[in-house]
C-alpha positions in Angstrom: 0.0 66.7 -114.1 -0.1 63.0 -114.4 -1.5 62.2 -117.9 -2.7 58.6 -117.1 -6.4 59.4 -117.0 -6.2 61.7 -120.1 -4.4 59.1 -122.1 -7.0 56.5 -121.2 -9.7 58.8 -122.3 -8.1 59.7 -125.5 -7.4 56.1 -126.3 -11.1 55.3 -125.7 -12.5 58.0 -127.9 -14.3 56.7 -130.9 -14.6 58.4 -134.5 -18.2 58.6 -136.0 -18.9 58.4 -139.7 -18.5 62.3 -140.0 -15.0 61.9 -138.8 -15.4 63.9 -135.5 -14.0 62.3 -132.3 -16.3 61.9 -129.3 -15.4 60.8 -125.7 -16.9 57.7 -124.3 -19.8 57.9 -122.1 -18.1 56.3 -119.2 -14.4 55.4 -118.3 -13.4 53.0 -115.7 -10.3 53.8 -113.6 -9.2 51.2 -111.1 -6.7 51.5 -108.3 -3.3 50.3 -109.2 -1.5 47.3 -107.3 0.4 49.7 -105.0 -2.7 51.7 -104.1 -4.6 48.4 -103.5 -2.2 47.1 -101.1 -3.8 46.7 -97.6 -7.1 48.2 -98.9 -10.5 46.9 -97.9 -14.0 48.1 -98.4 -13.2 48.4 -102.1 -16.0 49.9 -104.3 -16.7 52.1 -107.4 -18.0 55.6 -107.5 -19.1 57.7 -110.5 -18.5 61.4 -111.2 -18.7 63.9 -114.1 -15.6 65.4 -115.4 -15.1 68.2 -118.0 -11.6 68.5 -119.5 -10.1 70.5 -122.2 -8.0 67.7 -123.4 -10.7 65.0 -123.3 -14.1 66.7 -123.3 -17.0 65.7 -121.0 -17.4 62.3 -119.8 -18.5 60.1 -116.7 -15.6 58.5 -114.7 -16.3 55.3 -112.8 -13.3 55.0 -110.3 -12.4 52.6 -107.7 -11.8 53.6 -104.0 -10.8 51.7 -100.9 -10.1 52.1 -97.2 -6.7 51.7 -95.5 -6.2 52.5 -91.8 -9.4 54.4 -91.8 -8.4 56.7 -94.8 -10.1 56.7 -98.2 -7.7 55.7 -101.0 -8.4 57.1 -104.4 -6.6 56.6 -107.8 -3.5 58.9 -108.0 -4.2 59.7 -111.6 -7.6 61.1 -110.6 -6.3 63.4 -108.0 -3.7 64.6 -110.4 -6.3 65.5 -112.9 -9.1 67.1 -110.9 -9.6 68.4 -107.4 -12.0 66.4 -105.1 -15.6 67.4 -105.6 -15.1 69.4 -108.7 -16.5 69.2 -112.0 -13.7 70.8 -114.0 -10.3 69.3 -114.4 -7.2 71.2 -113.8 -6.5 71.8 -117.4 -9.7 73.8 -117.6 -8.6 76.0 -114.9 -5.2 76.6 -116.6 -7.2 77.3 -119.9 -9.4 79.7 -118.3 -6.5 81.6 -116.7 -4.7 81.7 -120.0 -7.5 83.0 -121.9 -8.5 85.6 -119.4 -5.1 87.0 -118.4 -2.8 86.1 -121.3 -5.3 86.6 -124.2 -7.4 89.1 -122.5 -10.6 87.4 -123.4 -13.9 88.3 -122.1 -16.0 85.8 -120.1 -18.4 85.1 -122.9 -15.5 84.5 -125.4 -14.0 82.0 -123.0 -17.2 80.3 -122.6 -17.6 80.0 -126.3 -14.1 78.8 -127.1 -14.3 76.1 -124.2 -17.7 75.0 -125.7 -16.0 74.4 -129.0 -13.6 71.9 -127.0 -16.7 70.1 -125.7 -16.5 71.7 -122.2 -19.8 73.3 -121.2 -19.2 76.1 -118.8 -21.2 79.2 -117.5 -19.8 82.7 -117.5 -20.1 82.6 -113.7 -17.9 79.5 -113.5 -15.4 81.2 -115.9 -15.1 84.0 -113.2 -14.7 81.4 -110.2 -12.2 79.2 -112.1 -10.2 82.4 -113.1 -10.0 83.6 -109.4 -9.1 80.0 -108.4 -6.4 79.9 -111.0 -4.9 83.2 -109.8 -5.0 82.0 -106.2 -3.1 78.8 -107.3 -0.5 80.8 -109.1 0.0 82.8 -106.0 0.4 79.8 -103.8 3.0 78.5 -106.3 4.9 81.8 -106.4 5.0 81.9 -102.7 6.1 78.4 -102.4 9.0 79.2 -104.7 9.8 82.6 -103.3 13.2 81.8 -102.1 14.3 80.4 -105.6 12.8 83.5 -107.1 14.8 85.7 -104.9 17.9 84.0 -105.8 17.0 84.4 -109.4 16.4 88.2 -109.2 19.6 88.8 -107.5 21.8 87.2 -110.4 21.7 90.8 -111.7 19.8 93.1 -109.1 16.7 92.9 -107.2 15.0 96.3 -108.2 11.7 96.7 -106.3 9.0 99.0 -108.0 5.9 99.9 -106.1 2.8 102.1 -106.9 -0.7 102.3 -105.6 -3.9 103.1 -107.8 -7.1 104.3 -106.3 -9.9 102.0 -107.7 -12.8 104.2 -106.4 -14.5 103.8 -103.0 -12.2 103.1 -99.9 -9.7 100.7 -101.7 -6.2 101.3 -103.2 -4.6 98.6 -105.3 -1.0 98.4 -104.2 1.4 96.5 -106.5 5.0 95.6 -106.1 6.9 94.6 -109.3 10.5 93.2 -109.8 11.9 95.8 -112.2 14.3 93.8 -114.4 12.0 90.9 -115.0 8.6 92.7 -114.8 7.3 90.0 -112.4 4.6 91.1 -110.1 5.8 89.6 -106.8 2.9 91.0 -104.5 -0.4 92.8 -105.0 -2.7 93.9 -102.3 -5.8 95.9 -101.9 -5.5 98.2 -98.8 -7.9 100.6 -97.3 -5.6 103.6 -97.8 -2.2 104.4 -98.8 -0.9 105.2 -95.4 2.5 104.3 -94.3 1.4 101.8 -91.8 -0.4 99.8 -94.4 2.4 100.1 -96.9 4.9 99.0 -94.2 3.0 95.7 -93.6 3.3 94.9 -97.4 6.9 95.7 -97.4 7.6 93.3 -94.5 5.8 90.7 -96.3 8.1 91.2 -99.2 11.1 91.1 -96.9 9.9 87.9 -95.4 9.2 86.1 -98.7 11.9 87.6 -101.0 14.5 89.2 -98.7 15.9 92.7 -99.0 15.9 94.4 -102.5 19.1 96.1 -104.0 17.2 99.2 -104.9 13.5 100.7 -104.4 11.7 102.7 -107.1 8.5 104.7 -106.5 6.8 108.1 -106.6 8.5 108.8 -103.3 5.2 110.0 -101.6 5.6 110.7 -97.9 3.7 107.5 -97.0 6.0 105.2 -99.2 9.1 106.9 -98.1 8.2 106.5 -94.4 7.4 102.8 -95.0 10.5 102.2 -96.9 12.7 103.9 -94.3 11.0 101.8 -91.5 11.6 98.3 -93.4 14.6 99.0 -95.8 16.4 102.0 -94.2 19.7 101.3 -95.9 18.4 100.4 -99.3 18.7 103.1 -102.1 15.4 104.6 -102.8 15.0 106.3 -106.2 12.4 108.4 -107.9 10.3 106.8 -110.8 11.0 108.6 -114.1 7.3 108.5 -115.0 6.2 110.1 -111.9 9.0 112.7 -112.1 8.0 113.7 -115.7 4.4 113.7 -114.7 5.0 116.1 -111.8 7.3 118.3 -113.9 4.6 118.4 -116.7 2.0 119.6 -114.2 4.2 122.3 -112.9 5.2 123.6 -116.3 1.9 123.1 -118.2 -0.8 123.0 -115.4 -4.2 122.0 -116.6 -3.0 121.4 -120.2 -0.8 118.6 -119.0 -2.6 115.4 -119.8 -1.0 113.3 -116.9 
């Protein structure tokens, strides 16, 4: 992220007699010389921004027109998406608190409020999903680099499906040596045709694995054979021991 906007806000903060920092009510951001070149119809617009690093403030920013296209300050576009209230650093912080710190929505709302970022629990949910979607796009954009990294030792592909109730199965594929989740899909059923589609997406994005580990259900075996027929396919130790426990101990086995 370009930090020009954040730096200007921080520089403009003032300290009250109690020693607490407050953001200025309004910050002005003009186009730089390069952005102004060839622009006409220049004007200023205002918008509200809420940022973890700078709190909440009003931004008055300059725009112009060049060849029919609207020109905005690059520092603004690097800080917040068009038409949004929350800066990218808020999205990042929500994802960190939700999925790294495992905080509940109300806990996230409270912590952000302490940083002068007012947010509803509904917006916490929306930003967490938006952040995950952004991470997925970033992962797919660098899939070839990730595949090369995995193959420095071995590309071991683990896969398993979990029934979530109703008609959906959450099917997850993970790189075994790094623990990276490389693909996660909700599918209607754990049929071989559904799994085959997922494996073909893995093949397209990350290439062919060196080894596959699963519970070796009939559906998974058929899908693996159709997509990665020559790749060694091994039984997951957990599922093996779970199956042995059920055979030996029956109903007393806790799974």
